[in-house]
C-alpha positions as CSV (number, residue, x, y, z in Angstrom):
1,X,12.0,34.8,-1.0
2,X,13.0,37.9,0.7
3,X,15.8,38.8,-1.8
4,X,13.1,39.8,-4.2
5,X,12.1,42.7,-1.9
6,X,15.0,44.8,-2.8
7,X,15.1,47.2,-5.6
8,X,18.7,46.5,-6.5
9,X,19.9,44.1,-9.2
10,X,17.4,41.5,-10.3
11,X,17.7,38.3,-8.2
12,X,16.8,34.7,-8.8
13,X,14.1,34.5,-6.2
14,X,10.4,34.3,-7.1
15,X,8.8,37.4,-8.2
16,X,5.4,36.7,-6.9
17,X,6.3,38.3,-3.6
18,X,7.9,41.4,-5.1
19,X,5.0,43.3,-6.6
20,X,2.7,43.2,-3.5
21,X,5.5,44.2,-1.3
22,X,6.5,47.1,-3.5
23,X,2.8,48.2,-3.5
24,X,2.8,48.2,0.3
25,X,6.1,50.1,0.4
26,X,4.7,52.7,-1.9
27,X,1.9,53.7,0.4
28,X,3.8,56.9,1.2
29,X,6.3,57.8,-1.5
30,X,7.5,60.7,0.6
31,X,8.8,58.4,3.3
32,X,10.3,55.6,1.1
33,X,11.2,57.3,-2.2
34,X,15.0,57.5,-1.8
35,X,16.3,55.3,0.9
36,X,14.5,52.1,-0.3
37,X,17.7,50.1,-0.9
38,X,19.3,50.9,2.4
39,X,16.0,50.3,4.2
40,X,15.5,46.8,2.7
41,X,19.1,45.9,3.3
42,X,18.3,46.1,7.0
43,X,15.9,43.1,6.8
44,X,17.0,40.1,8.9
45,X,16.9,37.8,5.9
46,X,18.7,40.1,3.5
47,X,22.2,39.1,4.6
48,X,21.5,35.4,4.5
49,X,20.1,35.6,1.0
50,X,22.7,38.0,-0.4
51,X,25.4,35.3,-0.1
52,X,23.5,33.0,-2.4
53,X,22.5,35.7,-4.9
54,X,25.5,35.5,-7.1
55,X,25.4,31.7,-7.3
56,X,21.7,31.7,-8.2
57,X,22.1,34.4,-10.9
58,X,24.9,32.5,-12.6
59,X,23.1,29.2,-12.4
60,X,19.8,30.5,-13.7
61,X,21.6,32.4,-16.5
62,X,23.2,29.2,-17.6
63,X,20.0,27.2,-17.4
64,X,18.1,29.8,-19.4
65,X,15.2,30.0,-16.9
66,X,13.0,33.1,-16.9
67,X,14.1,34.8,-13.7
68,X,12.4,38.1,-13.1
69,X,9.3,38.8,-15.1
70,X,8.9,42.3,-13.7
71,X,12.2,43.4,-15.1
72,X,12.0,46.8,-16.7
73,X,13.9,45.5,-19.8
74,X,11.2,43.8,-21.9
75,X,13.7,43.1,-24.7
76,X,15.7,40.9,-22.3
77,X,12.6,38.9,-21.4
78,X,11.6,38.5,-25.0
79,X,15.2,37.4,-25.8
80,X,14.9,34.7,-23.2
81,X,11.6,33.5,-24.6
82,X,13.1,33.4,-28.0
83,X,16.2,31.5,-27.0
84,X,14.4,29.1,-24.6
85,X,11.3,28.4,-26.7
86,X,11.0,24.8,-25.7
87,X,12.1,25.1,-22.1
88,X,8.7,25.0,-20.3
89,X,5.1,26.1,-20.5
90,X,4.2,29.8,-19.9
91,X,1.8,28.8,-17.2
92,X,4.7,27.7,-15.0
93,X,5.9,31.3,-14.8
94,X,4.7,33.5,-11.9
95,X,3.2,36.2,-14.2
96,X,0.0,38.0,-14.4
97,X,-2.5,37.4,-17.2
98,X,-1.5,40.3,-19.4
99,X,2.2,39.3,-19.3
100,X,1.3,35.6,-20.2
101,X,-0.8,36.8,-23.1
102,X,2.1,38.9,-24.4
103,X,4.5,36.1,-24.1
104,X,2.1,33.7,-25.8
105,X,1.8,36.2,-28.7
106,X,5.6,36.2,-28.9
107,X,5.7,32.4,-29.1
108,X,3.1,32.3,-31.8
109,X,5.1,34.9,-33.8
110,X,8.3,32.9,-33.4
111,X,6.6,29.8,-34.6
112,X,6.4,31.3,-38.1
113,X,10.2,31.5,-38.4
114,X,10.8,27.9,-37.4
115,X,11.4,25.1,-39.8
116,X,8.6,22.7,-40.7
117,X,10.1,20.0,-38.6
118,X,10.3,22.2,-35.5
119,X,6.8,23.5,-36.1
120,X,5.5,19.9,-36.3
121,X,7.3,19.0,-33.1
122,X,5.8,22.0,-31.3
123,X,2.2,21.2,-32.5
124,X,2.6,17.5,-31.8
125,X,3.9,18.2,-28.3
126,X,0.9,20.5,-27.6
127,X,-1.6,18.1,-29.0
128,X,-0.1,15.2,-26.9
129,X,-0.4,17.4,-23.8
130,X,-4.0,18.2,-24.5
131,X,-4.8,14.5,-25.2
132,X,-3.1,13.5,-22.0
133,X,-5.1,16.0,-20.0
134,X,-8.4,14.9,-21.6
135,X,-7.5,11.2,-21.1
136,X,-6.8,11.9,-17.4
137,X,-10.2,13.7,-17.0
138,X,-12.0,10.7,-18.7
139,X,-10.1,8.3,-16.5
140,X,-11.2,10.2,-13.4
141,X,-14.8,9.9,-14.4
142,X,-14.4,6.2,-15.1
143,X,-12.9,5.5,-11.6
144,X,-14.5,2.7,-9.7
145,X,-16.9,4.0,-7.0
146,X,-15.8,7.6,-7.6
147,X,-19.0,9.2,-6.4
148,X,-19.4,6.9,-3.5
149,X,-15.9,7.6,-2.2
150,X,-16.3,11.3,-2.7
151,X,-19.5,11.2,-0.7
152,X,-17.8,9.3,2.1
153,X,-15.0,11.9,2.0
154,X,-17.5,14.7,2.3
155,X,-19.4,13.2,5.2
156,X,-16.6,11.6,7.2
157,X,-13.3,13.2,6.2
158,X,-10.2,12.0,4.3
159,X,-9.2,9.4,6.9
160,X,-12.1,7.0,6.4
161,X,-12.0,7.9,2.7
162,X,-8.5,6.5,2.5
163,X,-9.7,3.1,3.7
164,X,-12.2,2.8,0.9
165,X,-9.7,4.0,-1.6
166,X,-7.3,1.3,-0.3
167,X,-10.1,-1.2,-0.7
168,X,-10.6,-0.1,-4.3
169,X,-6.9,-0.5,-4.9
170,X,-7.1,-4.1,-3.7
171,X,-10.0,-4.8,-6.0
172,X,-8.1,-3.5,-9.0
173,X,-4.9,-5.4,-7.9
174,X,-6.8,-8.7,-7.6
175,X,-8.5,-8.2,-10.9
176,X,-5.2,-7.7,-12.7
177,X,-3.7,-10.7,-10.9
178,X,-6.7,-12.8,-12.1
179,X,-6.3,-11.5,-15.7
180,X,-2.6,-12.5,-15.7
181,X,-3.4,-16.0,-14.5
182,X,-6.4,-16.3,-16.9
183,X,-4.4,-15.3,-20.0
184,X,-1.3,-17.4,-19.2
185,X,-2.9,-20.5,-17.7
186,X,-6.7,-20.8,-18.0
187,X,-7.4,-19.3,-21.4
188,X,-5.2,-21.8,-23.4
189,X,-6.7,-24.7,-21.5
190,X,-10.3,-23.5,-22.1
191,X,-9.6,-22.8,-25.8
192,X,-8.3,-26.4,-26.2
193,X,-11.0,-28.0,-24.1
194,X,-13.9,-26.5,-26.0
195,X,-12.2,-26.8,-29.4
196,X,-12.0,-23.1,-30.2
197,X,-8.6,-23.6,-31.7
198,X,-6.9,-26.4,-33.7
199,X,-4.9,-27.6,-30.7
200,X,-4.5,-30.7,-28.5
201,X,-3.2,-31.5,-25.0
202,X,0.2,-32.9,-24.6
203,X,-0.2,-35.6,-21.9
204,X,2.5,-36.1,-19.4
205,X,4.4,-39.3,-19.9
206,X,5.5,-41.5,-17.0
207,X,9.3,-41.2,-16.8
208,X,11.1,-43.5,-14.3
209,X,8.3,-43.0,-11.7
210,X,6.9,-45.5,-9.3
211,X,3.3,-46.2,-10.0
212,X,2.4,-45.9,-6.4
213,X,3.2,-42.2,-6.5
214,X,0.8,-41.6,-9.4
215,X,-2.3,-43.0,-7.6
216,X,-4.9,-40.3,-7.1
217,X,-8.2,-41.9,-5.9
218,X,-11.3,-40.3,-7.1
219,X,-14.3,-40.3,-4.7
220,X,-17.4,-42.1,-6.1
221,X,-20.6,-40.4,-6.1
222,X,-23.1,-43.0,-4.8
223,X,-25.9,-41.6,-2.7
224,X,-25.3,-37.9,-2.0
225,X,-27.0,-36.1,0.8
226,X,-28.5,-32.7,0.0
227,X,-26.1,-31.0,2.4
228,X,-23.1,-32.5,0.7
229,X,-23.2,-29.8,-2.0
230,X,-23.2,-27.1,0.7
231,X,-20.1,-28.7,2.3
232,X,-18.4,-29.0,-1.1
233,X,-19.1,-25.4,-1.8
234,X,-17.8,-24.2,1.6
235,X,-14.7,-26.5,1.7
236,X,-13.8,-26.8,-2.0
237,X,-14.0,-30.6,-2.0
238,X,-16.2,-32.9,-3.9
239,X,-17.4,-31.6,-7.3
240,X,-15.2,-28.4,-6.9
241,X,-12.0,-30.4,-6.5
242,X,-12.0,-31.5,-10.1
243,X,-12.7,-28.1,-11.6
244,X,-10.3,-25.4,-12.8
245,X,-10.5,-23.8,-9.4
246,X,-7.6,-25.9,-8.1
247,X,-4.1,-26.9,-9.1
248,X,-4.9,-30.6,-9.7
249,X,-7.1,-29.8,-12.7
250,X,-4.1,-28.8,-14.9
251,X,-2.5,-32.2,-15.3
252,X,-1.1,-31.6,-18.7
253,X,2.5,-31.0,-20.0
254,X,1.5,-28.5,-22.6
255,X,-0.8,-27.5,-25.5
256,X,0.2,-28.3,-29.0
257,X,-0.9,-25.7,-31.5
258,X,-0.2,-25.8,-35.2
259,X,3.2,-24.2,-35.2
260,X,4.4,-24.5,-31.6
261,X,3.8,-26.2,-28.3
262,X,2.7,-24.1,-25.4
263,X,4.6,-25.0,-22.2
264,X,1.9,-24.9,-19.6
265,X,4.2,-25.7,-16.5
266,X,6.5,-22.7,-17.5
267,X,3.5,-20.5,-18.0
268,X,2.0,-21.6,-14.6
269,X,5.2,-20.7,-12.8
270,X,5.7,-17.4,-14.7
271,X,2.2,-16.3,-13.9
272,X,3.0,-16.8,-10.2
273,X,6.2,-14.8,-10.4
274,X,4.5,-12.2,-12.5
275,X,1.7,-11.4,-10.1
276,X,4.1,-11.3,-7.1
277,X,6.5,-8.9,-8.9
278,X,3.6,-6.8,-10.1
279,X,2.1,-6.6,-6.6
280,X,5.5,-5.6,-5.2
281,X,6.1,-2.9,-7.8
282,X,2.6,-1.5,-7.5
283,X,2.7,-1.3,-3.7
284,X,6.1,0.3,-3.7
285,X,5.1,2.8,-6.3
286,X,2.1,3.9,-4.3
287,X,3.9,3.8,-0.9
288,X,6.7,6.1,-2.2
289,X,4.3,9.0,-2.4
290,X,3.2,8.6,1.2
291,X,6.8,8.2,2.3
292,X,7.8,11.4,0.7
293,X,5.0,13.2,2.6
294,X,5.9,11.6,5.9
295,X,9.6,12.4,5.3
296,X,8.9,16.1,4.7
297,X,6.6,16.2,7.7
298,X,9.3,15.2,10.1
299,X,8.8,18.4,12.0
300,X,9.5,19.8,15.4
301,X,7.0,19.6,18.2
302,X,6.3,23.3,18.1
303,X,5.6,23.2,14.4
304,X,3.4,20.2,15.0
305,X,1.3,22.2,17.4
306,X,1.0,25.1,15.0
307,X,0.0,22.8,12.1
308,X,-2.7,21.2,14.2
309,X,-4.1,24.5,15.3
310,X,-3.9,26.5,12.1
311,X,-3.9,23.8,9.4
312,X,-5.5,20.8,11.0
313,X,-9.0,21.3,9.9
314,X,-10.5,19.0,7.2
315,X,-12.5,21.2,4.8
316,X,-14.1,18.2,3.1
317,X,-16.4,17.7,6.1
318,X,-19.9,19.0,5.6
319,X,-21.9,17.2,8.3
320,X,-22.4,18.9,11.7
321,X,-21.9,15.7,13.6
322,X,-18.7,15.0,11.7
323,X,-17.5,18.6,12.3
324,X,-18.0,18.0,16.1
325,X,-16.1,14.8,15.8
326,X,-13.3,16.5,14.0
327,X,-13.1,19.1,16.8
328,X,-12.9,16.3,19.3
329,X,-10.2,14.6,17.2
330,X,-8.1,17.7,17.1
331,X,-8.5,18.1,20.9
332,X,-7.5,14.5,21.3
333,X,-4.4,15.0,19.1
334,X,-3.4,18.0,21.1
335,X,-3.9,16.2,24.4
336,X,-1.9,13.3,23.0
337,X,0.9,15.6,22.0
338,X,0.9,17.2,25.4
339,X,0.9,13.8,27.0
340,X,3.9,12.8,24.9
341,X,5.7,15.9,25.9
342,X,4.8,15.2,29.6
343,X,6.2,11.6,29.1
344,X,9.4,12.9,27.5
345,X,9.9,15.2,30.5
346,X,9.1,12.4,32.8
347,X,11.6,10.1,31.0
348,X,14.3,12.8,31.3
349,X,13.6,13.1,35.0
350,X,13.7,9.4,35.8
351,X,16.1,8.1,38.3
352,X,18.1,4.9,37.7
353,X,15.8,2.9,40.0
354,X,12.7,4.0,38.1
355,X,14.4,3.2,34.8
356,X,15.3,-0.3,35.9
357,X,11.8,-0.9,37.2
358,X,10.0,0.2,34.0
359,X,12.3,-1.7,31.8
360,X,11.9,-4.8,33.9
361,X,8.1,-4.4,33.7
362,X,8.2,-4.1,30.0
363,X,10.4,-7.1,29.7
364,X,7.9,-9.1,31.7
365,X,4.9,-7.9,29.7
366,X,6.7,-8.6,26.4
367,X,7.3,-12.2,27.7
368,X,3.5,-12.4,28.3
369,X,2.9,-11.2,24.7
370,X,5.3,-13.8,23.4
371,X,3.6,-16.5,25.5
372,X,0.2,-15.5,24.1
373,X,1.5,-15.6,20.5
374,X,3.1,-19.0,21.2
375,X,-0.1,-20.3,22.7
376,X,-2.1,-19.2,19.6
377,X,0.4,-20.7,17.2
378,X,0.4,-24.0,19.1
379,X,-3.4,-24.0,19.1
380,X,-3.4,-23.5,15.3
381,X,-0.9,-26.3,15.0
382,X,-3.1,-28.7,17.0
383,X,-6.2,-27.7,15.1
384,X,-4.5,-28.2,11.8
385,X,-3.1,-31.6,12.6
386,X,-6.4,-32.8,14.1
387,X,-8.4,-31.5,11.1
388,X,-6.0,-33.1,8.6
389,X,-6.0,-36.4,10.5
390,X,-9.9,-36.7,10.4
391,X,-10.7,-35.2,7.0
392,X,-10.3,-38.6,5.3
393,X,-13.3,-40.1,7.0
394,X,-16.3,-40.9,4.9
395,X,-19.0,-38.3,5.0
396,X,-21.7,-40.8,6.0
397,X,-19.9,-41.6,9.2
398,X,-20.3,-38.0,10.5
399,X,-23.2,-35.7,10.8
400,X,-23.4,-32.4,9.0
401,X,-22.3,-30.2,11.8
402,X,-19.4,-32.4,12.9
403,X,-18.0,-32.7,9.4
404,X,-18.2,-28.9,8.8
405,X,-16.7,-28.2,12.2
406,X,-13.7,-30.5,11.5
407,X,-13.2,-29.0,8.0
408,X,-13.2,-25.4,9.3
409,X,-11.4,-26.1,12.7
410,X,-8.1,-24.3,11.6
411,X,-10.1,-21.3,10.3
412,X,-12.2,-21.1,13.5
413,X,-9.1,-21.2,15.7
414,X,-7.3,-18.5,13.6
415,X,-10.4,-16.3,13.7
416,X,-10.7,-16.6,17.5
417,X,-7.0,-15.9,17.9
418,X,-7.3,-12.8,15.7
419,X,-10.3,-11.6,17.8
420,X,-8.9,-12.3,21.3
421,X,-5.3,-11.3,21.0
422,X,-5.9,-7.6,20.1
423,X,-8.0,-7.2,23.3
424,X,-5.2,-8.7,25.3
425,X,-2.5,-6.5,23.6
426,X,-4.7,-3.4,24.2
427,X,-4.9,-4.2,28.0
428,X,-1.2,-5.0,28.3
429,X,0.1,-1.9,26.5
430,X,-1.5,0.4,29.2
431,X,1.0,-0.9,31.8
432,X,4.1,-0.4,29.7
433,X,4.1,3.4,30.1
434,X,4.6,4.4,26.5
435,X,3.4,7.6,24.8
436,X,-0.1,7.5,23.2
437,X,1.2,7.6,19.7
438,X,3.7,4.8,20.3
439,X,1.0,2.8,22.0
440,X,-1.2,2.8,18.9
441,X,1.7,1.9,16.6
442,X,3.0,-0.9,18.8
443,X,-0.5,-2.4,19.3
444,X,-1.1,-2.3,15.5
445,X,2.3,-3.9,14.9
446,X,1.6,-6.7,17.3
447,X,-1.8,-7.3,15.7
448,X,-0.3,-7.3,12.2
449,X,2.3,-9.9,13.2
450,X,-0.4,-12.0,14.8
451,X,-2.8,-11.9,11.9
452,X,-0.3,-12.6,9.2
453,X,1.9,-15.1,11.2
454,X,-1.1,-17.3,11.8
455,X,-1.4,-17.9,8.0
456,X,2.3,-18.8,7.8
457,X,1.9,-21.1,10.8
458,X,-1.0,-22.9,9.1
459,X,1.0,-23.3,5.8
460,X,4.1,-24.5,7.6
461,X,2.0,-27.0,9.6
462,X,0.5,-28.3,6.4
463,X,4.0,-28.6,4.9
464,X,5.3,-30.6,7.9
465,X,2.2,-32.9,7.6
466,X,2.8,-33.3,3.8
467,X,6.5,-34.2,4.1
468,X,6.3,-36.5,7.1
469,X,5.0,-40.1,7.2
470,X,5.6,-43.4,9.0
471,X,6.2,-45.8,6.1
472,X,8.6,-45.5,3.2
473,X,6.2,-43.5,1.0
474,X,8.1,-40.3,1.8
475,X,11.4,-41.8,0.7
476,X,9.7,-43.1,-2.5
477,X,7.7,-40.1,-3.5
478,X,9.2,-37.3,-1.4
479,X,6.0,-36.6,0.4
480,X,3.1,-38.3,2.2
481,X,1.4,-39.7,-0.9
482,X,-1.1,-41.8,1.1
483,X,-2.8,-38.9,2.8
484,X,-1.8,-36.2,0.3
485,X,-1.9,-37.7,-3.2
486,X,-2.3,-34.1,-4.6
487,X,-1.0,-32.0,-1.8
488,X,-1.1,-28.7,-3.8
489,X,-4.9,-29.0,-4.2
490,X,-5.4,-29.7,-0.5
491,X,-3.3,-26.6,0.4
492,X,-5.5,-24.6,-2.1
493,X,-8.6,-26.0,-0.3
494,X,-7.3,-24.7,3.0
495,X,-6.7,-21.2,1.5
496,X,-10.1,-21.4,-0.1
497,X,-11.7,-22.2,3.3
498,X,-9.8,-19.4,5.0
499,X,-11.1,-16.9,2.3
500,X,-14.7,-18.1,2.5
501,X,-14.7,-18.2,6.3
502,X,-13.3,-14.7,6.6
503,X,-15.9,-13.4,4.3
504,X,-18.7,-15.2,6.3
505,X,-17.4,-13.7,9.5
506,X,-17.4,-10.1,8.1
507,X,-21.0,-10.5,6.9
508,X,-22.1,-12.1,10.1
509,X,-20.6,-9.4,12.3
510,X,-22.2,-6.7,10.2
511,X,-25.6,-8.2,10.0
512,X,-25.9,-9.9,13.4
513,X,-23.8,-7.6,15.6
514,X,-23.5,-4.1,14.2
515,X,-27.2,-3.6,13.0
516,X,-28.7,-5.0,16.3
517,X,-26.3,-3.0,18.3
518,X,-27.3,0.2,16.4
519,X,-31.0,-0.6,17.1
520,X,-30.4,-1.1,20.8
521,X,-28.4,2.1,21.1
522,X,-31.1,4.0,19.3
523,X,-34.2,2.7,21.0
524,X,-32.9,1.4,24.3
525,X,-30.4,4.2,25.2
526,X,-31.8,4.5,28.7
527,X,-30.4,1.2,29.8
528,X,-27.1,1.4,31.6
529,X,-25.7,-1.7,29.9
530,X,-26.4,-0.3,26.5
531,X,-24.8,3.0,27.5
532,X,-21.7,1.2,28.5
533,X,-21.7,-0.8,25.3
534,X,-22.2,2.2,23.1
535,X,-22.3,2.5,19.3
536,X,-20.0,0.5,17.1
537,X,-16.9,2.5,16.0
538,X,-15.5,2.4,12.5
539,X,-12.0,1.6,13.6
540,X,-9.8,2.2,10.5
541,X,-6.7,0.1,11.6
542,X,-8.8,-3.0,12.5
543,X,-10.7,-2.9,9.2
544,X,-7.4,-2.5,7.3
545,X,-5.9,-5.4,9.0
546,X,-8.9,-7.5,8.1
547,X,-8.6,-6.8,4.3
548,X,-4.8,-7.2,4.4
549,X,-5.3,-10.6,6.0
550,X,-7.6,-11.6,3.2
551,X,-5.2,-10.3,0.6
552,X,-2.3,-12.3,2.1
553,X,-4.5,-15.4,1.8
554,X,-5.0,-14.6,-1.8
555,X,-1.3,-14.2,-2.5
556,X,-0.4,-17.5,-1.0
557,X,-3.4,-19.4,-2.4
558,X,-3.3,-18.1,-6.0
559,X,-0.6,-20.7,-6.8
560,X,-2.6,-23.6,-5.4
561,X,-6.0,-22.2,-6.5
562,X,-5.6,-20.1,-9.7
563,X,-9.2,-18.7,-9.5
564,X,-8.8,-17.5,-5.9
565,X,-8.0,-13.9,-7.1
566,X,-11.3,-13.8,-8.9
567,X,-13.0,-14.9,-5.7
568,X,-11.1,-12.2,-3.7
569,X,-12.2,-9.6,-6.2
570,X,-15.8,-10.4,-5.7
571,X,-15.3,-10.6,-2.0
572,X,-13.8,-7.1,-1.8
573,X,-16.5,-5.7,-4.0
574,X,-19.2,-7.0,-1.6
575,X,-17.1,-5.9,1.4
576,X,-17.0,-2.4,0.0
577,X,-20.8,-2.1,-0.1
578,X,-21.2,-3.8,3.3
579,X,-18.7,-1.5,5.0
580,X,-20.3,1.5,3.3
581,X,-23.7,0.6,4.6
582,X,-22.2,-0.2,8.0
583,X,-20.5,3.2,8.1
584,X,-23.6,5.1,7.1
585,X,-26.2,3.4,9.3
586,X,-24.5,1.5,12.1
587,X,-21.1,2.9,13.0
588,X,-19.6,6.1,14.1
589,X,-16.0,7.1,13.2
590,X,-13.3,6.4,15.7
591,X,-12.2,9.5,17.6
592,X,-8.6,8.5,16.9
593,X,-8.6,9.6,13.3
594,X,-5.8,9.2,10.8
595,X,-4.7,11.8,8.3
596,X,-5.1,10.7,4.7
597,X,-1.4,10.7,3.9
598,X,-0.4,8.9,7.0
599,X,-3.2,6.4,6.5
600,X,-2.2,5.6,2.9
601,X,1.4,5.0,3.8
602,X,0.4,2.9,6.9
603,X,-2.0,0.8,4.8
604,X,0.6,0.1,2.1
605,X,3.3,-0.6,4.6
606,X,1.1,-3.3,6.3
607,X,0.2,-4.7,2.8
608,X,3.9,-4.8,1.9
609,X,4.6,-6.8,5.1
610,X,1.8,-9.2,4.1
611,X,3.3,-9.7,0.7
612,X,6.7,-10.4,2.1
613,X,5.2,-13.0,4.5
614,X,3.3,-14.6,1.6
615,X,6.4,-14.9,-0.5
616,X,8.2,-17.0,2.1
617,X,5.9,-20.1,2.2
618,X,5.5,-19.9,-1.6
619,X,9.2,-19.9,-2.2
620,X,9.7,-22.9,0.1
621,X,6.9,-24.9,-1.4
622,X,8.1,-24.2,-5.0
623,X,11.8,-24.9,-4.3
624,X,11.9,-27.4,-1.4
625,X,8.8,-29.6,-1.3
626,X,8.6,-32.2,-4.1
627,X,5.7,-31.6,-6.5
628,X,2.8,-34.1,-6.6
629,X,3.3,-37.0,-9.1
630,X,-0.4,-37.6,-9.4
631,X,-1.8,-34.2,-10.5
632,X,-0.8,-30.8,-11.7
633,X,1.5,-29.6,-14.5
634,X,4.8,-30.4,-12.6
635,X,4.6,-34.2,-12.3
636,X,7.7,-34.6,-14.5
637,X,9.7,-32.3,-12.2
638,X,11.1,-33.0,-8.7
639,X,10.2,-29.5,-7.6
640,X,8.3,-26.7,-9.3
641,X,11.4,-24.5,-9.8
642,X,13.1,-27.2,-11.9
643,X,11.1,-26.1,-14.9
644,X,13.3,-23.0,-15.1
645,X,16.7,-24.8,-15.5
646,X,15.1,-27.2,-17.9
647,X,13.8,-24.3,-20.0
648,X,17.2,-22.6,-20.0
649,X,18.8,-25.8,-21.5
650,X,16.7,-25.3,-24.6
651,X,18.2,-21.8,-25.2
652,X,21.2,-21.3,-27.6
653,X,24.6,-21.9,-26.0
654,X,25.5,-18.2,-26.1
655,X,22.4,-17.2,-24.2
656,X,22.9,-20.1,-21.7
657,X,26.4,-18.7,-21.0
658,X,25.0,-15.2,-20.4
659,X,22.3,-16.6,-18.0
660,X,24.8,-18.7,-16.1
661,X,27.1,-15.8,-15.8
662,X,24.3,-13.6,-14.5
663,X,23.4,-16.2,-11.9
664,X,27.0,-16.9,-10.8
665,X,28.8,-15.5,-7.8
666,X,31.2,-13.5,-10.1
667,X,28.2,-11.4,-11.2
668,X,26.3,-11.4,-7.9
669,X,29.2,-9.9,-5.8
670,X,29.8,-6.8,-8.0
671,X,26.1,-6.4,-8.5
672,X,25.5,-6.4,-4.7
673,X,28.3,-3.8,-4.3
674,X,26.8,-1.6,-7.0
675,X,23.4,-1.8,-5.4
676,X,24.9,-0.8,-2.0
677,X,26.6,2.2,-3.7
678,X,23.3,3.2,-5.2
679,X,21.6,2.8,-1.9
680,X,24.2,4.9,-0.1
681,X,23.8,7.6,-2.8
682,X,20.1,7.8,-2.3
683,X,20.6,7.9,1.5
684,X,23.0,10.8,1.0
685,X,20.5,12.4,-1.4
686,X,17.7,12.1,1.2
687,X,20.0,13.7,3.8
688,X,20.7,16.6,1.4
689,X,17.0,17.0,0.8
690,X,16.4,17.0,4.5
691,X,19.0,19.8,4.9
692,X,17.2,21.8,2.2
693,X,14.0,21.4,4.2
694,X,15.7,22.6,7.3
695,X,17.1,25.7,5.4
696,X,13.6,26.4,4.1
697,X,12.2,26.3,7.6
698,X,14.9,28.7,8.7
699,X,14.0,30.9,5.8
700,X,10.3,30.9,6.8
701,X,11.4,31.9,10.3
702,X,13.4,34.8,8.8
703,X,10.3,35.8,6.7
704,X,8.3,36.1,9.9
705,X,11.0,38.3,11.4
706,X,10.9,40.4,8.2
707,X,7.2,40.9,8.6
708,X,7.5,42.0,12.2
709,X,10.3,44.4,11.2
710,X,8.3,45.9,8.3
711,X,5.2,46.3,10.4
712,X,7.3,48.1,13.1
713,X,8.8,50.5,10.5
714,X,5.4,51.2,8.9
715,X,4.0,51.9,12.4
716,X,6.9,54.3,13.1
717,X,6.4,56.0,9.7
718,X,2.7,56.5,10.3
719,X,3.5,57.9,13.8
720,X,6.0,60.4,12.2
721,X,3.4,61.5,9.7
722,X,0.9,62.1,12.5
723,X,3.5,64.1,14.5
724,X,4.2,66.3,11.4
């Protein structure tokens, strides 16, 4: 800071600015030899910094931090190095190479006088740091698609690169989720089934259960048409229904090893809780970094203009066409900022009549948006009830196309709704008179709600169909056992069909729309219709919403179909290569580009919304809907969650008392108050950090005034020299 420019007592500011400035000031020693202190005290920032100097000196002296490396007293510097040998690495000091070498020699000399224990700690600490750096370097080289993503970043900038990095994150997340489910659920079953271990299955006994609830009819093979295998592969029925892909395959109470019994129902529930908690923590950890950047970048409009003009260029771009696109992107951002400024002035100048008119129009248009959403949800409800009502027909009573259409009817309706509603929302938003930036955010928010809410509507519709029936079966079993003898498997099949259909749509659009469109634009560009159609844009928000939609399906369906995360992993791997080829050969980047930091935070925020919406139906199905009595590991429990209280009863009495105390209201109320206090503390801390950012910006403004002042004085001094 500017306090280091004075030649008075040594201050606590950084010294990196002192030496160059002193060299500049020593250009003419005849002019600035004696009155240096008085001259620098006239700087605009001197008085504002002088008030803090005493506090900084006392604080830094207590902390033992090396303050001013350019101090004339070398013994004082060496004394600090001796006293604070373990404080921090020399590379953190703002020193030149010769000073760092001298201090490193001092450290090596001091090592000889330390005890053997202290020497071992120093050597082990340095060895661990070197090992950590080498491990990080090796990890970077082992990153999935490292070269591909770097190539995309170099050709198209950091905005599109952030999409592919986000896709890589989802691949790793689903792989870890699959490993959790595989280790806790699938591996013990496979080891016992194939006799790799000396273990046996513990079959579930029938305890006070009506036999009607345990009936699970198995379809007979008979004469099978050739296309039945295709239908089974696409719908998850038939031969796939009895595999480990679905919930109904794990109809055992546990696995008995030589010394203990493995509780499979508890492991099944713990695996679900584990992957949900892991996903939440991983997403929050990654999103905090982007949130910090966005919080710091809460800047004024003038600073925003300056940053776009002087620091808005993306130096990763190497292609000429991408450079032209970046130029147009910056022009678009500046036009959007100016448009927002114009709208702010327009809002400030609105009369009361104009305000009432625009708010009335927005209310009417939002009613239209709600009506569109309600119509889509109702269409999904009708399609689901129709599909569930006709899916029990024998396959020989329907032709191939009819059967497949009925099975995929909910997925088709959901896909059509996700395709049509963004177009409607984009048309409506133009009449609401918002700023360009707010238009994009509001449109994306509506599309996110539409895409993710459709899945919840499908799940809740299935839940209502499962828990409602005309006869007394619901009262006897708790669910519609006649149509849904193993309702968890059938919900898993619906999630499986959504996953497969979404994957088919992505491939079909790329192969049969994007590539032909690129050929038409390339070879038939003279046609006016082709000119109006144009080349396909690589719209980052739309592509992100697509993969978040698939990830939400995976989170919901992993409980009902344990191998669904493995399918999602393979799906996202294929999507990566498909989108890369589409970007390189068929698409052009959208002119509305996202910065990498803003993109990462936006992607993770949307993903976090999807996770929260996935937890809701899972929690209701595990705690409210009775579990199937004919399949699955929870046939002895009324609901899935009852395995937790039953497991707690097997603990020692002291541990049970602790658990009951933690789950009681007497613990919950103080815990909630403590959490609120912690939250208020972090809010206050964020406010304090924001004030520091404001002070630093003010200091930067003072620095610019200092430069102007010094240039003026140097100019006057040179003029005086010429006059003499």
